[in-house]
N, C-alpha and C positions, 0 to 999 in steps of 0.2 A: 503494498500499499505505499502512497507515496507521502512521505512525511511534512507535517508541518513545523515550520523554524521560524520563532520569533528573534531578532537580532538587536539588540539594542546599539547606538553609536552607529548608524548606518551609512551617514551623510558622507563621510570621508574616509580616508589611509585604511586600517587593516578592515573596519567594517564595510565600507562599501565594495573594496576587492572581494570578500566574504562574500558577503549578498550574493555579488554579480556570480562567482564562480558557483556558489548551493545550486544557483536559477540554473544555472547549465547544465547543473548534474539533473534538471527536472525534478528539483525539490521546491515544493510550495514557502517562499522566503517572504518575511512582513518586515522590514527594516523599519529603524525608528530615528528620530532626531526632532530637536526640540523647534526647528523649524524645517520640516520636510518639503523638499521639492519632487516634483514629479519627477519618474524616472520610468523607462518602456517595459523592463521585463520582470519588475518585482515591484511589491507594494510597499509605501512608505506611510509611515503612520505619526502623527505629532506625539510626541513623548516627552517628558522631562521627568528622571527617574529620582531626583530630589523630592518631587511632588505624589503623594499616596495617591489622592485621587485621580490624577496623569496616569499614574504605574495603572489602576483598576480598569479605568478607562480605555487602556488601550488593548488590555488583557483580553478584556469582553468586548472587544472588535474582532479581535480575531477568532476567538470561540464562538462571536455570532456568526462569520463569514464562512468559517471552517467546518466547526463541531468539535475539533479536537486541536491537541496540542502535542507534539513529540518532542522538539526539542526546544532548548532556550539558551542562549548564547549573551552571557551580560559583559558586551565590548565596551560600555560607553564609561568615559573617563576622563580625566585631562590631568596633566601635569603642574607643580608649584613650583617654582624656582626662589631660591634665595638663601641668606644666610637663617638657620634654624633661631638663631636669637633674635630676628630682626622680623619673624612670622609674629602674628596676634593669633590669639585664639580664635577668634574667628575667620582668619588663614586656614587654621588647622582644622575648625569644622568643617568649612567649606569643602578641603580635599577631601575629606573622608565620609562627607554628605553623599557626596556621587561616586566616588570610586569604592566604599564596603559597604554604606546603609543602602545607596542604589542598586546596588548587588540584592542585597538582602531584603530590600521590597520588592524587587523581580522574582524572586525566588518565592516571597509568602504567597504572591499574587497568582504565579502558576503553579502552584505545586497541587493542587486541588486537581487540576488538569493533565497535567503528566504524570499524577497519581491513576489515572484513567487508562492508562494504554498497557499492554503486555510489557513494553520497554522501553523505555523515554530516557530524555541526557539532559544533564546541563552542564552548559563548558563557558567555564570563566576566563576570560582573558586578563592574565595579570601582566608580571613584569621580570628579568631575570632580575632588574634594581630591586625587586622584593627579597632578592636572596642575598645578596650584597649589596649595603648602603651605598648611593652615590651622594659624596659633598656636596651640600648645596642644590640639592634635590632629594633631601631626607625625607620630606613630607609626604613626597610620593612615594619613594622608596616603602616607609612606613605604610603606607594604605595597600600598598601591592603585596608587600609581606601580609599583611590581616587579608587580604584577600587567598593568597594562597592558604594560611591557616585555617580559613574559615571553607574553602573548600574541600580541606582535608578532613574539618570534623564531618563536613554534612555528607561526604560521599560513603563514610563508616555509618551514620545514622540512616542513611536511605539505601543501604546497600540491599538491605531483605526486601525492601519494595521493587526491586529489582529498576530501579531510578541511578544511571550512570553517573558522576560527577568526576570532572576532570579541570584540570588548571593548566592553560598554555602559558609558558612565560617566555614569551619573544625577550632576543637582544635587542642591539640597534636595528631600527627598521627604517626605510624611506618611505614615508608617510606627509611629511609637511606638519607631524606630531607639535610641533615646538610652535605653530601658527596659533594654538589655541592654548599656551602655555602660559600661566600666570605669573606675573613676577610680585615677592615681595615688594613690598613698599621702599624704594630708594636702595635697594640690593646694589645698585651701579655704582653707590660710594664706597663699596668695598671693590678693590682693583681684583685679588685674589678671586673673590666669587665670578666676576664678572669674565675672570678669565675660564676658570671651569667651566661656567657656562657656556661658553665660546666654541671650548673642545666637544662638551656635549652635542652641540647643536651641530658642529661639523661633524660629529661622528653618526650622528641620527641623519643628516643629509646622503651620507654615505654608504649607510646599513643597508640591510639585505632588502630582497624585494618581497614586499607583502604578498604576494602568490603564496609564497610558500607556507605560509601560516594557512592560507584559505584551502591549500590542497591537505595539511595536515587535518583540520578540519573534517576536512570531506572525508577522511580516509578513517575517520572516529564516528562520523555519522554513521557510514556505509558497514562498518562492523559493528556497529551495536555495543561495543566493549571500547577499554579504555584504561590505560594506567592511572594514577595520581596526578602526575605530571607531566609535562612534555616542555622543551626547550626547544626552540627554532632562531635559527640564524647561525652563520659560523661562528661569531665572535662567543655567543652564549656557549655553545656547544664546547669551544676552548676552554674557558672561563668555570662549567663546570666540571672537566677535566682537571684543571688548576684548584678550584674549589675542594674538591678531594685529596689531592695529594700535598697541598700544603698546607700548613697551619694559619690560623686566623692571622697571625701578627702579619706575616709575609704576605697575604692578601690584601690587608689594608694597607701594606707600605706600597704594594704594587699599584692599589688605585688611587693613592696620593700622589705617586708619580704620575703617573695617566694625565690626572688631569693637574697636573701642578699646581699643589697644595702642600707647601711647605710645613714640618712638622716644628720648627719654631720662628721666631719673628728675626 
């Protein structure tokens, strides 16, 4: 039977590429965005993952149209950059409200329908930055680490119900993600932070093709089963090996060297 897929954050980047790819595989795809634009080959719905009523209405639209939901892909998210010390509590809340609480809102709203299927799937898009903290992007790293832990716990809780949960953790990916990044106020007054963020942006611009993530997701949906986590992209694969082999102190030092963050003034 044709699977019905709901994919958040489908207006650009990983979400858009994945929606197009899954549609080409002849799945029924509903993408979402806060300001959806008309697309030719799949439906786009209005959704703000920070608003419970918006989440509820979006899910109801899919069920009214299709009568079922087989796969939820939580992709909506953004990055926040700048020194932690300069971030306000509101900055921290804003980062987590989308990247983590948004995932939870979507899971709660869709679970009653996912439970109706013989086998269904929840795919959360994390980040390799959730495994290794990135200086001056620590709020984003923390939110994605939380997504990974959330996914692991949810996976164990839903396993007996035949609902597969997995987390995709991409490395640097060429998506234009930085155009939606929010900078902590006055971060440019810190030259070390500004330099580190420039390095990060260049790495993203030269990152892996997001089609690789879409293909991984397509394979998992076809199989109907998945491991707890998957890394995608050459840099994430290499860093995964480094993480297993090197002590944390050396991993930390390597990250600081890469982003040119000095250990002492």
